[in-house]
Structures are given as structure tokens and as C-alpha cells.
C-alpha positions, -999 to 999 in steps of 0.1 A, spaced: -184 -480 182 -174 -447 197 -152 -445 227 -159 -416 251 -137 -405 280 -138 -377 305 -138 -374 342 -157 -351 365 -139 -350 399 -149 -332 431 -116 -320 447 -115 -296 476 -149 -282 469 -142 -275 432 -152 -297 403 -124 -306 378 -130 -317 342 -102 -340 332 -96 -355 297 -70 -380 286 -42 -366 264 -47 -369 226 -22 -387 204 -20 -388 167 -23 -422 151 -25 -426 113 -36 -390 108 -63 -392 135 -63 -378 170 -75 -403 196 -77 -402 234 -48 -421 250 -71 -440 274 -43 -460 289 -28 -429 304 -31 -431 342 -58 -406 354 -34 -384 374 -17 -376 340 -49 -366 323 -52 -329 312 -73 -305 331 -99 -291 308 -115 -268 334 -123 -261 371 -159 -253 382 -178 -244 413 -206 -269 408 -210 -303 393 -237 -289 369 -213 -263 355 -187 -290 351 -212 -313 333 -223 -285 310 -186 -279 301 -181 -316 294 -212 -316 271 -198 -285 252 -165 -303 248 -182 -333 233 -202 -311 210 -172 -292 199 -153 -324 192 -182 -338 172 -184 -306 151 -147 -308 144 -151 -344 134 -179 -335 111 -159 -308 94 -130 -331 89 -152 -352 67 -146 -389 61 -140 -395 98 -103 -386 97 -106 -369 131 -121 -389 159 -122 -372 192 -149 -382 216 -152 -372 253 -184 -383 269 -192 -400 302 
């Protein structure tokens, strides 16, 4: 089962795309989902929720491509709501 994590946050009229920090475990990079949300990394700031969602989807697609290129599932990075 895949685990996906990202957050779209409306803050002061701007949309923030937040992702949990990645940690290496056994040669794999995985989201550190236990990290409190205020310590997540900012992946972008956007004027609209739609722009933020599009960026989130691109982030997921990029992670999936990286995972595919890594072969045999050594790299598992999934950010999806």
C-alpha cells in the first residue's frame, strides 16, 4: 500500500504546498510522516488553490518517475492527498 502525504494550506491569501521531510531508511527515501506539520518543508507558494493543486500533482508525478527509474522499488517517495 502506498502512503501519500502533502498539505495544501491557505495562509494569508496565499496557498502553501507543504511536504514532510524525507529520511533515508535502508537505501530508500521515505516521508517522515510523524514530523509535526509546522516542521514540514515548503514546496511552493501559490496565488490560487488550483495552482497549488497542480504543483502537488506535478510533485507526485515527478516522484513516481524517479521511483520508476530507480527500478526494483528502491526509491519510494509519494506525495498525494
